[in-house]
PDB file with one MODEL, atoms N, CA, C and O in Angstrom:
MODEL        1
ATOM      1  N   MET A   1      -5.444  31.259 -15.697  1.00  0.00           N
ATOM      2  CA  MET A   1      -5.710  30.469 -16.365  1.00  0.00           C
ATOM      3  C   MET A   1      -6.209  29.057 -15.883  1.00  0.00           C
ATOM      4  O   MET A   1      -5.631  28.021 -16.213  1.00  0.00           O
ATOM      5  N   PRO A   2      -7.641  29.096 -14.850  1.00  0.00           N
ATOM      6  CA  PRO A   2      -7.912  28.004 -14.318  1.00  0.00           C
ATOM      7  C   PRO A   2      -7.437  26.754 -14.766  1.00  0.00           C
ATOM      8  O   PRO A   2      -6.629  26.045 -14.167  1.00  0.00           O
ATOM      9  N   ALA A   3      -8.140  26.446 -16.178  1.00  0.00           N
ATOM     10  CA  ALA A   3      -8.314  25.548 -17.037  1.00  0.00           C
ATOM     11  C   ALA A   3      -7.225  24.684 -17.787  1.00  0.00           C
ATOM     12  O   ALA A   3      -7.426  23.610 -18.354  1.00  0.00           O
ATOM     13  N   LEU A   4      -5.588  25.624 -17.637  1.00  0.00           N
ATOM     14  CA  LEU A   4      -4.811  25.303 -18.440  1.00  0.00           C
ATOM     15  C   LEU A   4      -4.451  23.848 -17.645  1.00  0.00           C
ATOM     16  O   LEU A   4      -4.434  23.537 -16.454  1.00  0.00           O
ATOM     17  N   THR A   5      -4.095  22.910 -19.250  1.00  0.00           N
ATOM     18  CA  THR A   5      -3.407  21.443 -18.018  1.00  0.00           C
ATOM     19  C   THR A   5      -1.959  21.556 -18.591  1.00  0.00           C
ATOM     20  O   THR A   5      -1.121  21.382 -17.707  1.00  0.00           O
ATOM     21  N   HIS A   6      -1.348  21.840 -20.029  1.00  0.00           N
ATOM     22  CA  HIS A   6      -0.356  22.022 -20.770  1.00  0.00           C
ATOM     23  C   HIS A   6       0.508  23.370 -20.603  1.00  0.00           C
ATOM     24  O   HIS A   6      -0.337  24.224 -20.337  1.00  0.00           O
ATOM     25  N   LEU A   7       1.510  23.855 -20.623  1.00  0.00           N
ATOM     26  CA  LEU A   7       1.991  24.789 -20.896  1.00  0.00           C
ATOM     27  C   LEU A   7       4.043  24.838 -21.359  1.00  0.00           C
ATOM     28  O   LEU A   7       4.940  24.262 -20.744  1.00  0.00           O
ATOM     29  N   ALA A   8       4.140  25.521 -22.310  1.00  0.00           N
ATOM     30  CA  ALA A   8       5.687  25.134 -22.773  1.00  0.00           C
ATOM     31  C   ALA A   8       5.884  26.576 -22.657  1.00  0.00           C
ATOM     32  O   ALA A   8       5.180  27.393 -23.249  1.00  0.00           O
ATOM     33  N   LEU A   9       6.807  26.859 -21.923  1.00  0.00           N
ATOM     34  CA  LEU A   9       7.855  27.863 -22.232  1.00  0.00           C
ATOM     35  C   LEU A   9       9.334  27.999 -22.671  1.00  0.00           C
ATOM     36  O   LEU A   9      10.207  27.265 -22.207  1.00  0.00           O
ATOM     37  N   ALA A  10       9.615  29.099 -23.708  1.00  0.00           N
ATOM     38  CA  ALA A  10      10.886  28.847 -24.409  1.00  0.00           C
ATOM     39  C   ALA A  10      11.534  30.299 -24.420  1.00  0.00           C
ATOM     40  O   ALA A  10      11.115  31.349 -24.908  1.00  0.00           O
ATOM     41  N   GLY A  11      12.609  30.029 -23.771  1.00  0.00           N
ATOM     42  CA  GLY A  11      13.477  31.607 -23.161  1.00  0.00           C
ATOM     43  C   GLY A  11      13.451  31.570 -21.990  1.00  0.00           C
ATOM     44  O   GLY A  11      13.186  30.612 -21.264  1.00  0.00           O
ATOM     45  N   VAL A  12      13.755  32.730 -21.695  1.00  0.00           N
ATOM     46  CA  VAL A  12      14.213  32.662 -19.974  1.00  0.00           C
ATOM     47  C   VAL A  12      13.093  32.886 -19.200  1.00  0.00           C
ATOM     48  O   VAL A  12      12.053  33.432 -19.569  1.00  0.00           O
ATOM     49  N   VAL A  13      13.343  32.450 -18.137  1.00  0.00           N
ATOM     50  CA  VAL A  13      12.146  32.456 -16.891  1.00  0.00           C
ATOM     51  C   VAL A  13      13.155  32.553 -15.637  1.00  0.00           C
ATOM     52  O   VAL A  13      14.321  32.203 -15.456  1.00  0.00           O
ATOM     53  N   ASN A  14      12.172  33.188 -14.854  1.00  0.00           N
ATOM     54  CA  ASN A  14      12.827  32.970 -13.369  1.00  0.00           C
ATOM     55  C   ASN A  14      12.023  32.276 -12.971  1.00  0.00           C
ATOM     56  O   ASN A  14      11.014  31.916 -13.578  1.00  0.00           O
ATOM     57  N   GLN A  15      12.558  31.800 -11.200  1.00  0.00           N
ATOM     58  CA  GLN A  15      11.584  30.812 -10.638  1.00  0.00           C
ATOM     59  C   GLN A  15      10.433  31.686 -10.094  1.00  0.00           C
ATOM     60  O   GLN A  15       9.429  31.035  -9.806  1.00  0.00           O
ATOM     61  N   GLN A  16      10.360  32.980  -9.897  1.00  0.00           N
ATOM     62  CA  GLN A  16       8.735  33.557  -9.877  1.00  0.00           C
ATOM     63  C   GLN A  16       8.010  33.136 -10.640  1.00  0.00           C
ATOM     64  O   GLN A  16       7.011  32.513 -10.280  1.00  0.00           O
ATOM     65  N   LEU A  17       8.359  33.396 -12.144  1.00  0.00           N
ATOM     66  CA  LEU A  17       7.474  32.774 -13.157  1.00  0.00           C
ATOM     67  C   LEU A  17       6.909  31.216 -12.741  1.00  0.00           C
ATOM     68  O   LEU A  17       5.740  30.838 -12.662  1.00  0.00           O
ATOM     69  N   VAL A  18       8.021  30.541 -12.533  1.00  0.00           N
ATOM     70  CA  VAL A  18       7.616  29.396 -12.537  1.00  0.00           C
ATOM     71  C   VAL A  18       6.511  28.840 -10.998  1.00  0.00           C
ATOM     72  O   VAL A  18       5.546  28.087 -11.136  1.00  0.00           O
ATOM     73  N   ASN A  19       6.809  29.228 -10.094  1.00  0.00           N
ATOM     74  CA  ASN A  19       6.196  29.272  -9.146  1.00  0.00           C
ATOM     75  C   ASN A  19       4.650  30.014  -9.583  1.00  0.00           C
ATOM     76  O   ASN A  19       3.616  29.363  -9.427  1.00  0.00           O
ATOM     77  N   ARG A  20       4.622  31.095 -10.009  1.00  0.00           N
ATOM     78  CA  ARG A  20       3.237  31.762 -10.413  1.00  0.00           C
ATOM     79  C   ARG A  20       2.423  31.443 -11.160  1.00  0.00           C
ATOM     80  O   ARG A  20       1.356  32.019 -11.372  1.00  0.00           O
ATOM     81  N   VAL A  21       3.003  30.068 -11.861  1.00  0.00           N
ATOM     82  CA  VAL A  21       2.181  29.578 -13.000  1.00  0.00           C
ATOM     83  C   VAL A  21       1.731  28.083 -12.114  1.00  0.00           C
ATOM     84  O   VAL A  21       0.558  27.712 -12.055  1.00  0.00           O
ATOM     85  N   LEU A  22       2.576  27.525 -11.630  1.00  0.00           N
ATOM     86  CA  LEU A  22       2.278  26.425 -10.700  1.00  0.00           C
ATOM     87  C   LEU A  22       0.787  27.012  -9.528  1.00  0.00           C
ATOM     88  O   LEU A  22      -0.336  26.561  -9.302  1.00  0.00           O
ATOM     89  N   ARG A  23       1.173  27.599  -9.288  1.00  0.00           N
ATOM     90  CA  ARG A  23      -0.159  28.374  -8.197  1.00  0.00           C
ATOM     91  C   ARG A  23      -1.296  28.569  -8.417  1.00  0.00           C
ATOM     92  O   ARG A  23      -2.234  27.950  -7.915  1.00  0.00           O
ATOM     93  N   GLU A  24      -1.386  29.847  -9.542  1.00  0.00           N
ATOM     94  CA  GLU A  24      -2.389  29.995 -10.679  1.00  0.00           C
ATOM     95  C   GLU A  24      -2.841  28.793 -11.511  1.00  0.00           C
ATOM     96  O   GLU A  24      -3.926  29.117 -11.995  1.00  0.00           O
ATOM     97  N   CYS A  25      -2.639  28.023 -11.754  1.00  0.00           N
ATOM     98  CA  CYS A  25      -3.100  27.374 -12.988  1.00  0.00           C
ATOM     99  C   CYS A  25      -3.508  25.723 -12.261  1.00  0.00           C
ATOM    100  O   CYS A  25      -2.849  24.760 -12.655  1.00  0.00           O
ATOM    101  N   PRO A  26      -4.499  25.534 -11.316  1.00  0.00           N
ATOM    102  CA  PRO A  26      -4.564  24.982 -10.620  1.00  0.00           C
ATOM    103  C   PRO A  26      -4.634  23.248 -11.277  1.00  0.00           C
ATOM    104  O   PRO A  26      -4.487  22.325 -10.476  1.00  0.00           O
ATOM    105  N   ARG A  27      -4.858  22.965 -12.715  1.00  0.00           N
ATOM    106  CA  ARG A  27      -5.047  21.833 -12.877  1.00  0.00           C
ATOM    107  C   ARG A  27      -4.413  21.484 -14.208  1.00  0.00           C
ATOM    108  O   ARG A  27      -4.774  20.798 -15.164  1.00  0.00           O
ATOM    109  N   LEU A  28      -3.241  22.267 -13.900  1.00  0.00           N
ATOM    110  CA  LEU A  28      -1.940  22.139 -14.687  1.00  0.00           C
ATOM    111  C   LEU A  28      -1.227  20.972 -14.365  1.00  0.00           C
ATOM    112  O   LEU A  28      -0.902  20.718 -13.205  1.00  0.00           O
ATOM    113  N   GLU A  29      -0.888  20.036 -15.596  1.00  0.00           N
ATOM    114  CA  GLU A  29      -0.205  18.437 -15.045  1.00  0.00           C
ATOM    115  C   GLU A  29       1.207  18.909 -15.769  1.00  0.00           C
ATOM    116  O   GLU A  29       2.313  18.637 -15.302  1.00  0.00           O
ATOM    117  N   LEU A  30       1.042  19.480 -16.693  1.00  0.00           N
ATOM    118  CA  LEU A  30       2.698  19.763 -17.275  1.00  0.00           C
ATOM    119  C   LEU A  30       3.548  20.857 -17.777  1.00  0.00           C
ATOM    120  O   LEU A  30       3.234  21.105 -18.941  1.00  0.00           O
ATOM    121  N   LEU A  31       4.483  21.590 -17.358  1.00  0.00           N
ATOM    122  CA  LEU A  31       4.913  22.569 -17.534  1.00  0.00           C
ATOM    123  C   LEU A  31       6.336  22.458 -18.195  1.00  0.00           C
ATOM    124  O   LEU A  31       7.301  22.480 -17.432  1.00  0.00           O
ATOM    125  N   VAL A  32       6.574  22.329 -19.695  1.00  0.00           N
ATOM    126  CA  VAL A  32       7.842  22.384 -19.749  1.00  0.00           C
ATOM    127  C   VAL A  32       8.733  23.468 -20.071  1.00  0.00           C
ATOM    128  O   VAL A  32       8.175  24.352 -20.720  1.00  0.00           O
ATOM    129  N   LEU A  33       9.649  23.619 -19.879  1.00  0.00           N
ATOM    130  CA  LEU A  33      10.499  24.334 -19.886  1.00  0.00           C
ATOM    131  C   LEU A  33      12.086  24.123 -20.364  1.00  0.00           C
ATOM    132  O   LEU A  33      12.967  23.423 -19.865  1.00  0.00           O
ATOM    133  N   PHE A  34      12.106  25.147 -21.717  1.00  0.00           N
ATOM    134  CA  PHE A  34      13.256  24.348 -22.730  1.00  0.00           C
ATOM    135  C   PHE A  34      14.353  25.280 -22.232  1.00  0.00           C
ATOM    136  O   PHE A  34      14.234  26.371 -21.676  1.00  0.00           O
ATOM    137  N   TYR A  35      15.578  24.517 -22.600  1.00  0.00           N
ATOM    138  CA  TYR A  35      16.756  25.613 -22.484  1.00  0.00           C
ATOM    139  C   TYR A  35      17.706  25.413 -23.577  1.00  0.00           C
ATOM    140  O   TYR A  35      17.541  24.464 -24.343  1.00  0.00           O
ATOM    141  N   LEU A  36      18.725  26.254 -23.723  1.00  0.00           N
ATOM    142  CA  LEU A  36      19.790  26.011 -25.025  1.00  0.00           C
ATOM    143  C   LEU A  36      20.778  25.436 -24.214  1.00  0.00           C
ATOM    144  O   LEU A  36      21.492  24.633 -24.815  1.00  0.00           O
ATOM    145  N   VAL A  37      20.992  25.581 -23.216  1.00  0.00           N
ATOM    146  CA  VAL A  37      22.566  25.207 -23.015  1.00  0.00           C
ATOM    147  C   VAL A  37      22.182  24.250 -21.650  1.00  0.00           C
ATOM    148  O   VAL A  37      21.592  24.768 -20.702  1.00  0.00           O
ATOM    149  N   SER A  38      22.462  23.207 -21.640  1.00  0.00           N
ATOM    150  CA  SER A  38      22.390  22.441 -20.230  1.00  0.00           C
ATOM    151  C   SER A  38      22.720  22.865 -19.365  1.00  0.00           C
ATOM    152  O   SER A  38      23.946  22.979 -19.362  1.00  0.00           O
ATOM    153  N   GLY A  39      22.169  23.270 -18.364  1.00  0.00           N
ATOM    154  CA  GLY A  39      22.730  24.330 -16.760  1.00  0.00           C
ATOM    155  C   GLY A  39      22.303  25.242 -16.854  1.00  0.00           C
ATOM    156  O   GLY A  39      22.180  25.830 -15.779  1.00  0.00           O
ATOM    157  N   TYR A  40      21.862  25.894 -17.943  1.00  0.00           N
ATOM    158  CA  TYR A  40      21.447  27.201 -17.881  1.00  0.00           C
ATOM    159  C   TYR A  40      20.246  27.491 -18.312  1.00  0.00           C
ATOM    160  O   TYR A  40      20.115  27.698 -19.518  1.00  0.00           O
ATOM    161  N   LEU A  41      19.219  27.564 -17.528  1.00  0.00           N
ATOM    162  CA  LEU A  41      17.568  27.250 -17.510  1.00  0.00           C
ATOM    163  C   LEU A  41      17.114  29.397 -17.326  1.00  0.00           C
ATOM    164  O   LEU A  41      15.961  29.728 -17.602  1.00  0.00           O
ATOM    165  N   GLY A  42      18.029  30.394 -16.924  1.00  0.00           N
ATOM    166  CA  GLY A  42      17.491  31.240 -17.215  1.00  0.00           C
ATOM    167  C   GLY A  42      17.468  31.754 -15.635  1.00  0.00           C
ATOM    168  O   GLY A  42      16.896  31.097 -14.765  1.00  0.00           O
ATOM    169  N   GLU A  43      18.220  33.118 -15.341  1.00  0.00           N
ATOM    170  CA  GLU A  43      18.153  33.703 -13.632  1.00  0.00           C
ATOM    171  C   GLU A  43      18.483  32.653 -12.879  1.00  0.00           C
ATOM    172  O   GLU A  43      19.505  31.968 -12.933  1.00  0.00           O
ATOM    173  N   ASP A  44      17.284  32.541 -11.962  1.00  0.00           N
ATOM    174  CA  ASP A  44      17.356  31.605 -10.925  1.00  0.00           C
ATOM    175  C   ASP A  44      16.350  30.319 -11.111  1.00  0.00           C
ATOM    176  O   ASP A  44      15.967  29.548 -10.231  1.00  0.00           O
ATOM    177  N   VAL A  45      16.160  30.315 -11.952  1.00  0.00           N
ATOM    178  CA  VAL A  45      15.303  28.300 -12.233  1.00  0.00           C
ATOM    179  C   VAL A  45      16.558  27.521 -11.621  1.00  0.00           C
ATOM    180  O   VAL A  45      17.696  27.954 -11.436  1.00  0.00           O
ATOM    181  N   SER A  46      16.196  26.643 -11.438  1.00  0.00           N
ATOM    182  CA  SER A  46      17.083  25.238 -11.411  1.00  0.00           C
ATOM    183  C   SER A  46      16.419  24.024 -11.489  1.00  0.00           C
ATOM    184  O   SER A  46      15.575  23.667 -10.667  1.00  0.00           O
ATOM    185  N   GLU A  47      16.725  23.466 -12.321  1.00  0.00           N
ATOM    186  CA  GLU A  47      16.523  21.472 -12.593  1.00  0.00           C
ATOM    187  C   GLU A  47      15.879  20.798 -11.601  1.00  0.00           C
ATOM    188  O   GLU A  47      15.110  19.840 -11.682  1.00  0.00           O
ATOM    189  N   SER A  48      16.380  21.558 -10.413  1.00  0.00           N
ATOM    190  CA  SER A  48      15.746  20.629  -9.194  1.00  0.00           C
ATOM    191  C   SER A  48      14.685  21.224  -8.629  1.00  0.00           C
ATOM    192  O   SER A  48      14.633  21.317  -7.403  1.00  0.00           O
ATOM    193  N   GLN A  49      13.751  21.681  -9.374  1.00  0.00           N
ATOM    194  CA  GLN A  49      12.032  21.602  -8.743  1.00  0.00           C
ATOM    195  C   GLN A  49      11.758  20.650  -8.151  1.00  0.00           C
ATOM    196  O   GLN A  49      12.038  19.475  -8.389  1.00  0.00           O
ATOM    197  N   ASN A  50      11.123  21.152  -7.239  1.00  0.00           N
ATOM    198  CA  ASN A  50      10.291  20.140  -6.137  1.00  0.00           C
ATOM    199  C   ASN A  50       8.783  19.515  -6.652  1.00  0.00           C
ATOM    200  O   ASN A  50       8.380  18.500  -6.084  1.00  0.00           O
ATOM    201  N   ASP A  51       7.971  20.120  -7.711  1.00  0.00           N
ATOM    202  CA  ASP A  51       6.951  20.015  -8.434  1.00  0.00           C
ATOM    203  C   ASP A  51       7.326  18.771  -9.526  1.00  0.00           C
ATOM    204  O   ASP A  51       8.236  18.828 -10.353  1.00  0.00           O
ATOM    205  N   HIS A  52       6.548  17.821  -9.357  1.00  0.00           N
ATOM    206  CA  HIS A  52       6.898  16.873 -10.558  1.00  0.00           C
ATOM    207  C   HIS A  52       6.599  17.269 -11.931  1.00  0.00           C
ATOM    208  O   HIS A  52       7.283  16.876 -12.876  1.00  0.00           O
ATOM    209  N   ARG A  53       5.294  18.264 -12.098  1.00  0.00           N
ATOM    210  CA  ARG A  53       4.601  18.727 -13.164  1.00  0.00           C
ATOM    211  C   ARG A  53       5.480  19.578 -13.855  1.00  0.00           C
ATOM    212  O   ARG A  53       4.954  20.119 -14.828  1.00  0.00           O
ATOM    213  N   VAL A  54       7.113  19.972 -13.571  1.00  0.00           N
ATOM    214  CA  VAL A  54       7.687  20.706 -14.634  1.00  0.00           C
ATOM    215  C   VAL A  54       8.793  19.860 -14.913  1.00  0.00           C
ATOM    216  O   VAL A  54       9.367  18.982 -14.271  1.00  0.00           O
ATOM    217  N   VAL A  55       8.972  20.473 -16.306  1.00  0.00           N
ATOM    218  CA  VAL A  55       9.677  18.969 -17.111  1.00  0.00           C
ATOM    219  C   VAL A  55      10.763  19.804 -17.828  1.00  0.00           C
ATOM    220  O   VAL A  55      10.313  20.703 -18.538  1.00  0.00           O
ATOM    221  N   PHE A  56      12.500  19.642 -17.764  1.00  0.00           N
ATOM    222  CA  PHE A  56      13.034  20.191 -18.653  1.00  0.00           C
ATOM    223  C   PHE A  56      13.599  19.438 -20.004  1.00  0.00           C
ATOM    224  O   PHE A  56      14.127  18.348 -20.221  1.00  0.00           O
ATOM    225  N   LEU A  57      13.145  20.789 -20.954  1.00  0.00           N
ATOM    226  CA  LEU A  57      14.035  19.696 -22.054  1.00  0.00           C
ATOM    227  C   LEU A  57      14.839  20.786 -23.080  1.00  0.00           C
ATOM    228  O   LEU A  57      14.504  21.938 -23.356  1.00  0.00           O
ATOM    229  N   GLN A  58      15.906  20.089 -23.501  1.00  0.00           N
ATOM    230  CA  GLN A  58      17.027  20.381 -24.263  1.00  0.00           C
ATOM    231  C   GLN A  58      15.611  21.390 -26.071  1.00  0.00           C
ATOM    232  O   GLN A  58      14.735  20.876 -26.766  1.00  0.00           O
ATOM    233  N   SER A  59      16.066  22.545 -26.040  1.00  0.00           N
ATOM    234  CA  SER A  59      15.282  23.567 -26.928  1.00  0.00           C
ATOM    235  C   SER A  59      15.028  22.892 -28.112  1.00  0.00           C
ATOM    236  O   SER A  59      15.946  22.236 -28.604  1.00  0.00           O
ATOM    237  N   VAL A  60      14.234  22.923 -28.514  1.00  0.00           N
ATOM    238  CA  VAL A  60      13.730  22.470 -30.434  1.00  0.00           C
ATOM    239  C   VAL A  60      14.022  23.273 -31.257  1.00  0.00           C
ATOM    240  O   VAL A  60      13.877  24.495 -31.206  1.00  0.00           O
ATOM    241  N   SER A  61      14.653  22.342 -32.448  1.00  0.00           N
ATOM    242  CA  SER A  61      15.842  23.637 -33.341  1.00  0.00           C
ATOM    243  C   SER A  61      14.439  23.751 -34.211  1.00  0.00           C
ATOM    244  O   SER A  61      13.960  24.842 -34.520  1.00  0.00           O
ATOM    245  N   ASP A  62      13.908  22.619 -34.526  1.00  0.00           N
ATOM    246  CA  ASP A  62      12.791  22.873 -35.617  1.00  0.00           C
ATOM    247  C   ASP A  62      11.306  22.573 -34.887  1.00  0.00           C
ATOM    248  O   ASP A  62      10.820  21.451 -34.752  1.00  0.00           O
ATOM    249  N   HIS A  63      10.501  24.245 -34.306  1.00  0.00           N
ATOM    250  CA  HIS A  63       9.370  23.418 -34.257  1.00  0.00           C
ATOM    251  C   HIS A  63       8.408  22.868 -34.882  1.00  0.00           C
ATOM    252  O   HIS A  63       7.636  21.939 -34.647  1.00  0.00           O
ATOM    253  N   PHE A  64       8.594  23.668 -35.811  1.00  0.00           N
ATOM    254  CA  PHE A  64       7.565  23.019 -36.721  1.00  0.00           C
ATOM    255  C   PHE A  64       7.833  21.751 -37.479  1.00  0.00           C
ATOM    256  O   PHE A  64       7.009  21.498 -38.358  1.00  0.00           O
ATOM    257  N   GLY A  65       8.546  21.141 -37.359  1.00  0.00           N
ATOM    258  CA  GLY A  65       8.695  19.608 -38.012  1.00  0.00           C
ATOM    259  C   GLY A  65       8.584  18.671 -36.490  1.00  0.00           C
ATOM    260  O   GLY A  65       8.168  17.513 -36.491  1.00  0.00           O
ATOM    261  N   ASN A  66       8.951  19.266 -35.449  1.00  0.00           N
ATOM    262  CA  ASN A  66       8.258  18.790 -34.161  1.00  0.00           C
ATOM    263  C   ASN A  66       6.671  18.578 -33.867  1.00  0.00           C
ATOM    264  O   ASN A  66       6.192  17.605 -33.287  1.00  0.00           O
ATOM    265  N   TRP A  67       5.963  19.684 -34.385  1.00  0.00           N
ATOM    266  CA  TRP A  67       4.737  19.896 -34.350  1.00  0.00           C
ATOM    267  C   TRP A  67       4.038  18.328 -35.389  1.00  0.00           C
ATOM    268  O   TRP A  67       3.479  17.287 -35.043  1.00  0.00           O
ATOM    269  N   GLU A  68       4.488  18.953 -36.848  1.00  0.00           N
ATOM    270  CA  GLU A  68       4.091  17.580 -38.007  1.00  0.00           C
ATOM    271  C   GLU A  68       4.267  16.063 -36.992  1.00  0.00           C
ATOM    272  O   GLU A  68       3.356  15.290 -36.699  1.00  0.00           O
ATOM    273  N   ALA A  69       5.915  15.946 -36.546  1.00  0.00           N
ATOM    274  CA  ALA A  69       5.929  14.815 -35.916  1.00  0.00           C
ATOM    275  C   ALA A  69       4.520  14.265 -35.311  1.00  0.00           C
ATOM    276  O   ALA A  69       3.615  13.680 -35.907  1.00  0.00           O
ATOM    277  N   GLY A  70       4.616  14.623 -33.984  1.00  0.00           N
ATOM    278  CA  GLY A  70       3.240  14.987 -32.979  1.00  0.00           C
ATOM    279  C   GLY A  70       2.264  14.643 -34.010  1.00  0.00           C
ATOM    280  O   GLY A  70       1.621  13.599 -33.903  1.00  0.00           O
ATOM    281  N   ALA A  71       2.116  15.347 -34.893  1.00  0.00           N
ATOM    282  CA  ALA A  71       0.590  14.770 -35.662  1.00  0.00           C
ATOM    283  C   ALA A  71       0.319  13.784 -36.308  1.00  0.00           C
ATOM    284  O   ALA A  71      -0.731  13.213 -36.603  1.00  0.00           O
ATOM    285  N   ARG A  72       1.889  13.547 -36.610  1.00  0.00           N
ATOM    286  CA  ARG A  72       1.336  12.063 -36.899  1.00  0.00           C
ATOM    287  C   ARG A  72       1.528  10.968 -36.628  1.00  0.00           C
ATOM    288  O   ARG A  72       1.784  10.015 -37.364  1.00  0.00           O
ATOM    289  N   GLY A  73       1.387  11.041 -35.260  1.00  0.00           N
ATOM    290  CA  GLY A  73       2.135   9.783 -33.759  1.00  0.00           C
ATOM    291  C   GLY A  73       2.888   9.490 -33.793  1.00  0.00           C
ATOM    292  O   GLY A  73       3.091   8.302 -33.547  1.00  0.00           O
ATOM    293  N   GLN A  74       4.110  10.525 -34.197  1.00  0.00           N
ATOM    294  CA  GLN A  74       5.242  10.139 -33.840  1.00  0.00           C
ATOM    295  C   GLN A  74       5.786  10.953 -32.184  1.00  0.00           C
ATOM    296  O   GLN A  74       5.031  11.695 -31.555  1.00  0.00           O
ATOM    297  N   GLU A  75       6.947  10.667 -31.813  1.00  0.00           N
ATOM    298  CA  GLU A  75       7.277  11.700 -30.648  1.00  0.00           C
ATOM    299  C   GLU A  75       7.616  12.688 -30.980  1.00  0.00           C
ATOM    300  O   GLU A  75       8.468  12.933 -31.835  1.00  0.00           O
ATOM    301  N   ASP A  76       6.952  13.472 -30.304  1.00  0.00           N
ATOM    302  CA  ASP A  76       6.868  15.571 -29.927  1.00  0.00           C
ATOM    303  C   ASP A  76       7.636  15.481 -28.512  1.00  0.00           C
ATOM    304  O   ASP A  76       7.989  14.676 -27.650  1.00  0.00           O
ATOM    305  N   TYR A  77       7.654  16.702 -28.817  1.00  0.00           N
ATOM    306  CA  TYR A  77       8.176  17.311 -26.978  1.00  0.00           C
ATOM    307  C   TYR A  77       7.153  16.787 -26.342  1.00  0.00           C
ATOM    308  O   TYR A  77       7.315  15.659 -25.876  1.00  0.00           O
ATOM    309  N   TRP A  78       6.308  17.227 -26.225  1.00  0.00           N
ATOM    310  CA  TRP A  78       4.825  16.434 -25.250  1.00  0.00           C
ATOM    311  C   TRP A  78       5.117  15.444 -25.040  1.00  0.00           C
ATOM    312  O   TRP A  78       5.469  15.201 -23.886  1.00  0.00           O
ATOM    313  N   VAL A  79       5.122  14.394 -26.017  1.00  0.00           N
ATOM    314  CA  VAL A  79       5.376  12.916 -25.733  1.00  0.00           C
ATOM    315  C   VAL A  79       6.705  13.086 -24.566  1.00  0.00           C
ATOM    316  O   VAL A  79       6.500  12.922 -23.363  1.00  0.00           O
ATOM    317  N   THR A  80       7.883  13.388 -25.046  1.00  0.00           N
ATOM    318  CA  THR A  80       9.134  13.277 -25.055  1.00  0.00           C
ATOM    319  C   THR A  80       8.370  13.837 -23.274  1.00  0.00           C
ATOM    320  O   THR A  80       7.879  12.901 -22.643  1.00  0.00           O
ATOM    321  N   ALA A  81       8.320  14.947 -22.734  1.00  0.00           N
ATOM    322  CA  ALA A  81       7.969  15.509 -21.266  1.00  0.00           C
ATOM    323  C   ALA A  81       7.050  14.386 -20.256  1.00  0.00           C
ATOM    324  O   ALA A  81       7.240  14.214 -19.052  1.00  0.00           O
ATOM    325  N   GLU A  82       5.997  13.680 -21.131  1.00  0.00           N
ATOM    326  CA  GLU A  82       5.122  13.072 -20.522  1.00  0.00           C
ATOM    327  C   GLU A  82       5.593  12.175 -19.974  1.00  0.00           C
ATOM    328  O   GLU A  82       5.249  11.937 -18.816  1.00  0.00           O
ATOM    329  N   ARG A  83       6.593  11.338 -20.669  1.00  0.00           N
ATOM    330  CA  ARG A  83       7.270   9.811 -20.249  1.00  0.00           C
ATOM    331  C   ARG A  83       8.109  10.525 -19.434  1.00  0.00           C
ATOM    332  O   ARG A  83       8.009   9.934 -18.359  1.00  0.00           O
ATOM    333  N   ILE A  84       8.889  11.452 -19.282  1.00  0.00           N
ATOM    334  CA  ILE A  84       9.817  12.214 -18.325  1.00  0.00           C
ATOM    335  C   ILE A  84       9.007  12.025 -16.799  1.00  0.00           C
ATOM    336  O   ILE A  84       9.207  11.484 -15.712  1.00  0.00           O
ATOM    337  N   ARG A  85       8.287  12.594 -17.276  1.00  0.00           N
ATOM    338  CA  ARG A  85       7.345  12.973 -15.703  1.00  0.00           C
ATOM    339  C   ARG A  85       6.978  11.481 -15.297  1.00  0.00           C
ATOM    340  O   ARG A  85       7.415  11.019 -14.243  1.00  0.00           O
ATOM    341  N   GLU A  86       6.203  10.763 -16.111  1.00  0.00           N
ATOM    342  CA  GLU A  86       5.828   9.590 -15.674  1.00  0.00           C
ATOM    343  C   GLU A  86       6.899   8.949 -15.069  1.00  0.00           C
ATOM    344  O   GLU A  86       6.715   8.551 -13.919  1.00  0.00           O
ATOM    345  N   THR A  87       8.044   8.750 -15.623  1.00  0.00           N
ATOM    346  CA  THR A  87       9.039   7.855 -14.230  1.00  0.00           C
ATOM    347  C   THR A  87       9.092   8.617 -13.765  1.00  0.00           C
ATOM    348  O   THR A  87       8.294   8.181 -12.935  1.00  0.00           O
ATOM    349  N   ARG A  88       9.379   9.877 -13.282  1.00  0.00           N
ATOM    350  CA  ARG A  88       9.247  10.366 -11.673  1.00  0.00           C
ATOM    351  C   ARG A  88       8.270   9.383 -10.792  1.00  0.00           C
ATOM    352  O   ARG A  88       8.462   9.213  -9.588  1.00  0.00           O
ATOM    353  N   GLY A  89       7.119   8.704 -11.574  1.00  0.00           N
ATOM    354  CA  GLY A  89       6.047   8.248 -10.926  1.00  0.00           C
ATOM    355  C   GLY A  89       4.908   9.140 -10.450  1.00  0.00           C
ATOM    356  O   GLY A  89       4.280   9.053  -9.395  1.00  0.00           O
ATOM    357  N   ALA A  90       4.809   9.775 -11.171  1.00  0.00           N
ATOM    358  CA  ALA A  90       3.886  11.404 -11.360  1.00  0.00           C
ATOM    359  C   ALA A  90       3.204  11.123 -12.252  1.00  0.00           C
ATOM    360  O   ALA A  90       3.592  10.697 -13.340  1.00  0.00           O
ATOM    361  N   ARG A  91       1.206  11.482 -11.651  1.00  0.00           N
ATOM    362  CA  ARG A  91       0.869  11.576 -13.171  1.00  0.00           C
ATOM    363  C   ARG A  91      -0.133  11.981 -12.639  1.00  0.00           C
ATOM    364  O   ARG A  91      -1.093  12.339 -13.322  1.00  0.00           O
TER     365      ARG A  91
ENDMDL
END
């Protein structure tokens, strides 16, 4: 998907998948990885990614409610992830 700019993955992922997404999506600006328990992202994925586009967020319990908040101009997980990415000084 060469034109993809934003992607959120929930569930168990591995570092190979993360690397492949980053490599094969050259326009990707933000990759959000959700986790259920802090410190456990799945298999060999580490929170210490070297790529500024990767952001880790606690899993959203109410995806529909989160989507509605975003549609109303409130903060949703995309806004939260963008803020985290910008805090790192990357744009």
